[in-house]
C-alpha positions as CSV (number, residue, x, y, z in Angstrom):
1,M,-37.6,-49.1,-58.8
2,A,-34.1,-49.0,-60.3
3,A,-34.5,-45.4,-61.2
4,A,-35.7,-44.6,-57.7
5,G,-32.7,-46.4,-56.3
6,V,-30.3,-44.4,-58.4
7,F,-32.0,-41.2,-57.3
8,L,-31.6,-42.1,-53.6
9,R,-27.9,-43.1,-54.0
10,R,-27.2,-39.8,-55.8
11,T,-28.8,-37.6,-53.1
12,A,-27.5,-39.4,-50.1
13,V,-23.8,-38.4,-50.6
14,P,-24.4,-34.7,-51.3
15,I,-26.6,-34.3,-48.2
16,Y,-23.9,-35.9,-46.0
17,S,-21.2,-33.8,-47.5
18,I,-23.2,-30.6,-47.1
19,F,-23.8,-31.5,-43.4
20,N,-20.0,-31.9,-42.8
21,H,-19.2,-28.7,-44.6
22,V,-21.6,-26.7,-42.5
23,R,-20.2,-28.2,-39.3
24,R,-16.6,-27.4,-40.3
25,Q,-17.5,-23.8,-41.2
26,K,-19.6,-23.1,-38.1
27,S,-19.5,-19.3,-37.6
28,T,-18.7,-17.4,-34.4
29,V,-20.9,-14.5,-33.5
30,C,-19.0,-11.5,-32.0
31,H,-20.4,-8.5,-30.1
32,K,-18.2,-5.4,-30.2
33,L,-18.4,-1.8,-29.2
34,I,-17.8,0.4,-32.2
35,V,-16.9,4.1,-32.1
36,T,-19.0,5.6,-34.8
37,Q,-18.0,9.3,-34.3
38,Y,-15.7,11.4,-32.2
39,G,-17.4,13.1,-29.3
40,E,-19.4,12.2,-26.1
41,P,-18.5,8.6,-25.4
42,I,-22.1,7.2,-24.8
43,K,-23.4,8.9,-27.9
44,S,-20.4,7.8,-29.9
45,L,-20.5,4.0,-29.0
46,S,-22.7,1.3,-30.5
47,M,-22.9,-2.4,-29.6
48,V,-22.8,-4.3,-32.9
49,E,-23.2,-8.0,-33.6
50,D,-21.0,-9.5,-36.3
51,T,-19.9,-12.8,-37.7
52,L,-16.2,-13.6,-37.6
53,P,-14.4,-14.4,-40.8
54,S,-12.7,-17.8,-41.3
55,L,-9.1,-18.1,-40.2
56,K,-6.3,-17.5,-42.6
57,S,-3.2,-19.7,-42.2
58,D,-1.3,-17.1,-40.0
59,E,-4.3,-16.0,-37.9
60,V,-5.8,-16.9,-34.5
61,K,-9.2,-16.7,-33.0
62,V,-9.3,-15.0,-29.6
63,Q,-12.1,-15.1,-27.1
64,M,-11.8,-12.0,-24.9
65,L,-12.1,-12.7,-21.1
66,A,-11.8,-9.2,-19.6
67,A,-11.1,-5.7,-21.0
68,T,-10.4,-2.5,-19.1
69,V,-11.8,1.0,-19.5
70,N,-9.0,3.5,-19.2
71,P,-8.9,7.3,-19.3
72,A,-7.0,7.1,-22.6
73,D,-9.9,5.1,-24.0
74,I,-12.3,7.9,-23.1
75,N,-10.0,10.5,-24.5
76,T,-9.6,8.5,-27.7
77,I,-13.4,8.4,-28.2
78,Q,-13.6,12.1,-27.5
79,G,-11.0,12.8,-30.2
80,S,-8.6,14.5,-27.7
81,Y,-6.0,11.7,-27.5
82,A,-2.8,11.7,-29.4
83,V,-3.9,8.6,-31.3
84,K,-6.9,9.0,-33.5
85,P,-8.0,5.8,-35.3
86,D,-10.0,6.0,-38.4
87,I,-13.8,6.0,-37.8
88,P,-15.3,3.5,-37.3
89,F,-13.1,1.5,-34.9
90,I,-13.4,-0.9,-32.0
91,G,-12.8,0.7,-28.6
92,G,-10.4,-0.5,-26.0
93,N,-6.6,-0.9,-25.8
94,E,-6.1,-3.2,-22.8
95,G,-7.5,-6.6,-22.0
96,V,-6.8,-10.4,-22.0
97,G,-8.1,-13.1,-24.2
98,E,-7.7,-16.8,-24.7
99,I,-6.8,-18.6,-28.0
100,V,-9.6,-20.8,-29.1
101,E,-8.4,-21.6,-32.7
102,V,-5.2,-21.3,-34.7
103,G,-4.4,-21.2,-38.4
104,S,-2.3,-23.9,-40.0
105,E,0.9,-21.8,-40.1
106,V,0.7,-20.4,-36.5
107,T,3.7,-21.6,-34.5
108,Q,4.0,-19.1,-31.7
109,L,0.7,-19.7,-30.1
110,K,-1.6,-22.6,-29.3
111,V,-5.2,-23.1,-28.2
112,G,-5.6,-22.3,-24.5
113,D,-2.8,-19.6,-24.4
114,R,-3.7,-16.4,-22.6
115,V,-2.8,-13.3,-24.7
116,L,-2.6,-9.5,-24.6
117,P,-2.6,-7.1,-27.6
118,A,0.8,-6.2,-28.9
119,I,-0.3,-3.1,-30.8
120,N,-2.1,0.1,-29.9
121,A,-5.8,0.5,-30.6
122,W,-6.2,-3.2,-31.2
123,G,-9.8,-3.1,-30.0
124,T,-10.3,-5.1,-26.8
125,W,-14.0,-4.2,-26.4
126,R,-15.3,-7.3,-28.3
127,T,-16.2,-10.8,-27.3
128,Y,-14.1,-12.5,-30.1
129,A,-11.4,-11.4,-32.5
130,V,-9.6,-12.9,-35.5
131,C,-6.1,-11.4,-36.0
132,P,-2.6,-12.3,-37.3
133,Q,-0.5,-13.9,-34.6
134,H,2.0,-11.0,-34.4
135,Q,-0.7,-8.7,-33.1
136,I,-0.8,-10.4,-29.7
137,F,1.6,-12.1,-27.3
138,K,1.4,-14.8,-24.7
139,V,1.3,-14.1,-20.9
140,S,1.3,-16.5,-17.9
141,S,-1.8,-18.5,-17.5
142,D,-1.2,-18.3,-13.8
143,L,-2.5,-14.7,-13.8
144,S,-6.2,-14.2,-13.1
145,P,-8.2,-12.6,-15.9
146,V,-8.3,-9.3,-13.9
147,E,-4.5,-9.4,-13.2
148,A,-3.7,-10.0,-16.9
149,A,-6.3,-7.5,-18.2
150,T,-4.8,-4.7,-16.1
151,L,-1.1,-5.6,-16.8
152,S,-0.1,-3.8,-19.9
153,V,-0.9,-0.1,-19.2
154,N,-0.7,1.0,-15.6
155,P,1.9,-1.4,-14.1
156,C,4.1,-1.0,-17.2
157,T,3.8,2.8,-17.0
158,A,4.8,2.8,-13.3
159,Y,7.7,0.3,-14.0
160,R,9.2,2.4,-16.8
161,M,9.0,5.7,-14.9
162,L,10.8,4.1,-11.9
163,K,13.4,2.6,-14.1
164,D,14.2,5.0,-17.0
165,F,14.8,8.5,-15.6
166,V,16.7,8.2,-12.3
167,S,19.0,5.5,-11.0
168,L,17.1,4.8,-7.8
169,N,18.8,3.1,-4.8
170,G,17.3,1.7,-1.7
171,G,16.1,4.4,0.6
172,D,15.7,7.0,-2.2
173,V,12.4,8.9,-2.1
174,V,9.8,9.2,-4.9
175,I,6.9,11.7,-4.7
176,Q,3.8,11.4,-6.8
177,N,0.4,13.1,-7.2
178,G,-2.7,11.2,-8.2
179,A,-1.5,8.5,-5.9
180,N,-4.8,6.7,-5.7
181,S,-4.9,6.3,-9.5
182,A,-4.2,2.9,-11.0
183,V,-0.7,4.0,-12.0
184,G,-0.2,5.5,-8.5
185,Q,-1.2,2.2,-6.8
186,S,1.3,0.4,-8.9
187,V,4.0,2.9,-8.1
188,I,3.4,2.5,-4.4
189,Q,3.7,-1.3,-4.5
190,M,6.7,-1.3,-6.8
191,C,8.5,1.2,-4.6
192,K,7.9,-1.1,-1.6
193,A,9.2,-4.1,-3.6
194,L,12.3,-2.2,-4.6
195,G,13.1,-0.7,-1.1
196,I,12.3,2.8,-2.2
197,K,10.2,5.2,-0.1
198,S,7.1,6.8,-1.6
199,V,5.4,10.1,-0.7
200,N,1.9,10.1,-2.1
201,I,-0.4,13.1,-2.7
202,V,-4.2,12.7,-3.0
203,R,-7.1,15.1,-3.1
204,N,-8.9,15.8,0.1
205,R,-12.3,14.1,0.5
206,P,-14.8,13.1,3.3
207,D,-13.4,9.6,3.6
208,I,-9.7,10.7,3.4
209,D,-8.7,8.6,6.4
210,I,-10.0,5.5,4.7
211,L,-8.2,6.3,1.5
212,K,-4.9,7.0,3.4
213,Q,-5.2,3.6,5.1
214,E,-5.9,1.8,1.8
215,L,-2.7,3.3,0.3
216,E,-0.6,2.6,3.4
217,N,-1.8,-1.0,3.3
218,L,-0.4,-1.1,-0.3
219,G,3.0,0.0,1.1
220,A,2.8,3.9,1.0
221,D,5.3,5.4,3.4
222,V,3.6,8.8,3.5
223,V,0.2,9.9,2.3
224,L,-0.7,13.6,2.2
225,T,-3.5,15.7,0.9
226,E,-2.7,18.6,-1.5
227,E,-3.3,21.0,1.4
228,E,-1.0,19.0,3.7
229,L,1.8,19.0,1.2
230,R,1.8,22.8,1.2
231,T,2.4,23.0,5.0
232,T,4.3,19.7,5.7
233,D,7.7,19.9,7.4
234,I,8.7,16.3,6.8
235,F,11.3,17.3,4.2
236,K,12.6,20.4,6.0
237,S,13.0,18.5,9.3
238,K,14.7,15.7,7.3
239,S,12.5,13.0,8.7
240,V,12.0,12.1,5.0
241,A,14.7,12.8,2.5
242,K,14.0,15.2,-0.4
243,P,12.6,13.2,-3.3
244,V,14.9,12.6,-6.3
245,L,12.0,11.6,-8.6
246,G,8.6,13.1,-9.0
247,L,5.7,11.6,-11.0
248,N,3.0,14.0,-12.2
249,C,-0.3,13.0,-13.7
250,V,-2.3,16.0,-12.5
251,G,-0.6,19.3,-13.5
252,G,-1.5,22.8,-12.3
253,K,-0.9,24.0,-8.8
254,N,-0.7,20.4,-7.6
255,A,2.4,19.7,-9.7
256,L,3.9,23.0,-8.7
257,E,3.9,21.8,-5.1
258,V,5.5,18.6,-6.1
259,I,8.2,20.5,-7.9
260,R,8.8,22.6,-4.8
261,Q,9.7,19.5,-2.8
262,L,12.1,17.9,-5.2
263,A,15.8,17.6,-4.3
264,N,18.4,19.5,-6.3
265,K,19.0,17.8,-9.7
266,G,15.7,15.9,-9.3
267,V,13.5,14.8,-12.2
268,L,9.8,15.4,-12.7
269,V,8.2,13.0,-15.1
270,T,4.8,14.1,-16.4
271,Y,2.6,11.3,-17.8
272,G,-0.9,12.9,-17.5
273,G,-2.8,16.1,-17.0
274,M,-6.0,15.1,-15.2
275,S,-6.7,18.6,-13.8
276,R,-6.6,19.9,-17.4
277,E,-4.4,22.8,-16.0
278,P,-1.0,23.5,-17.6
279,L,2.3,22.6,-15.9
280,T,4.1,25.8,-14.8
281,V,7.8,25.5,-14.2
282,P,9.4,28.2,-12.0
283,T,12.6,29.7,-13.4
284,T,14.3,29.2,-10.0
285,A,13.6,25.4,-10.3
286,L,15.6,25.3,-13.5
287,I,18.5,27.7,-12.5
288,F,19.1,27.1,-8.8
289,K,17.8,23.6,-8.3
290,D,18.9,22.3,-11.8
291,L,15.7,20.2,-12.1
292,R,14.9,18.2,-15.2
293,F,11.4,18.0,-16.7
294,V,10.5,15.1,-19.0
295,G,7.4,13.5,-20.4
296,Y,6.4,9.9,-20.6
297,W,3.9,8.1,-22.9
298,M,3.6,4.3,-22.7
299,T,2.3,4.1,-26.3
300,R,5.5,5.6,-27.7
301,W,7.7,3.5,-25.5
302,N,6.0,0.3,-26.7
303,K,6.3,1.4,-30.3
304,E,10.0,1.9,-29.9
305,N,10.8,-1.2,-27.8
306,Q,8.2,-3.8,-28.8
307,G,9.8,-7.3,-28.6
308,S,13.1,-6.1,-27.3
309,E,14.9,-7.7,-24.3
310,K,14.0,-4.6,-22.2
311,W,10.4,-5.1,-23.2
312,A,10.4,-8.8,-22.3
313,K,12.2,-8.2,-19.0
314,M,9.6,-5.6,-18.0
315,Y,6.7,-8.2,-18.5
316,E,8.7,-10.8,-16.7
317,D,9.4,-8.6,-13.7
318,I,5.9,-7.4,-13.4
319,T,4.4,-10.9,-13.8
320,W,6.8,-12.1,-11.0
321,M,5.6,-9.2,-8.7
322,I,2.0,-10.2,-9.3
323,L,2.6,-13.9,-8.7
324,E,4.6,-13.2,-5.6
325,K,1.7,-11.0,-4.3
326,K,3.9,-7.9,-4.3
327,L,1.6,-6.2,-6.9
328,Q,-2.2,-6.4,-6.9
329,P,-4.7,-5.1,-9.4
330,P,-6.0,-1.5,-8.8
331,K,-9.3,-1.0,-7.0
332,H,-11.8,-2.1,-9.7
333,R,-15.3,-3.1,-10.5
334,L,-16.3,-5.9,-12.9
335,V,-19.2,-5.0,-15.2
336,P,-20.9,-7.3,-17.6
337,F,-20.0,-6.3,-21.2
338,S,-23.7,-5.8,-21.9
339,D,-23.8,-3.1,-19.3
340,F,-21.1,-1.1,-21.0
341,K,-22.9,2.3,-20.5
342,E,-22.5,2.0,-16.8
343,A,-18.7,1.5,-17.1
344,I,-18.3,4.3,-19.7
345,D,-20.4,6.7,-17.6
346,N,-18.5,6.1,-14.4
347,A,-15.0,5.7,-15.8
348,M,-14.1,9.4,-15.5
349,T,-15.6,12.4,-13.8
350,S,-15.8,15.8,-15.5
351,K,-12.4,16.7,-14.1
352,G,-10.7,13.5,-15.4
353,F,-10.1,11.8,-12.0
354,T,-11.0,8.2,-11.5
355,G,-11.2,6.4,-8.2
356,C,-12.0,2.9,-9.5
357,K,-11.1,1.1,-12.7
358,Y,-14.0,-0.4,-14.6
359,I,-13.4,-3.8,-16.2
360,F,-15.7,-5.5,-18.7
361,D,-16.4,-9.1,-17.9
362,M,-16.6,-10.2,-21.6
363,K,-18.4,-13.5,-20.8
364,K,-21.4,-11.7,-19.4
């Protein structure tokens, strides 16, 4: 009996200790979309289940809430984007998550904080992530998941292009093509908030009147189809002043028409080429109109300005616009993460134009 008693006492403690150890080390299962090769997006993506590693002292665990599918994400998978991560990599650059665990030395973030990626190609297409605290930054928890998830690419691009190339004053005119794109919708709303007039060019389509009304409801002053831009007299008649700033995400003949309408010494900012046609600049535009042509890439700007006062003010201003209902998310569709093929298939057409932003609901 004594021997049996000793045996029971010796085994009781180890079993209890093992139980506590397992409970403390409970693992988190993560689902993520991995790009296994460059090429056609659907064929290049695989949904993988993985177990997250334990936190290091300076790391945080993030549960993703929503993640967007942007044209740049598709181009990255195709291998045609300027940034080419090493294969394999997790897809997605934009999205919002919530801190669910922090390491012992983490001081900048706490459980419950909403966060966005602070680095390019962070990989938002996953349900959970473990990363160092410097790779993410906090945003207002008053933003909805969709508002936060769509904050860091399109609104920031629109904001910088309106701020960095021309000193705009109230009443100045901005002209843009691709006006129904996510960036275009942000430009329209920011122009209205800043007291700047916007002339917005879109492709013709069967429901063009509905689209025009949608953009006017956002604050667009003028909406024209590409064909209408070629024949309009609003600038010649001076009912609308010549634009001092043009924003081009299309290229080709569409951009040429935008160039033709710019005021002397105006600036054309090119930030995309959705038509996949080259930008042709007439000699007369350079010599006689003294136009300036520049490019803009949000990834480069972030790399050069991350954490600066200018960077912080940009997020502060955009968050304020959203909370004041001066800026709303682009037309979008929420898709369960498990239905990722639907979002990838519909994110872009063969010509690169997108009419609706697809957003992964990471909890479904």
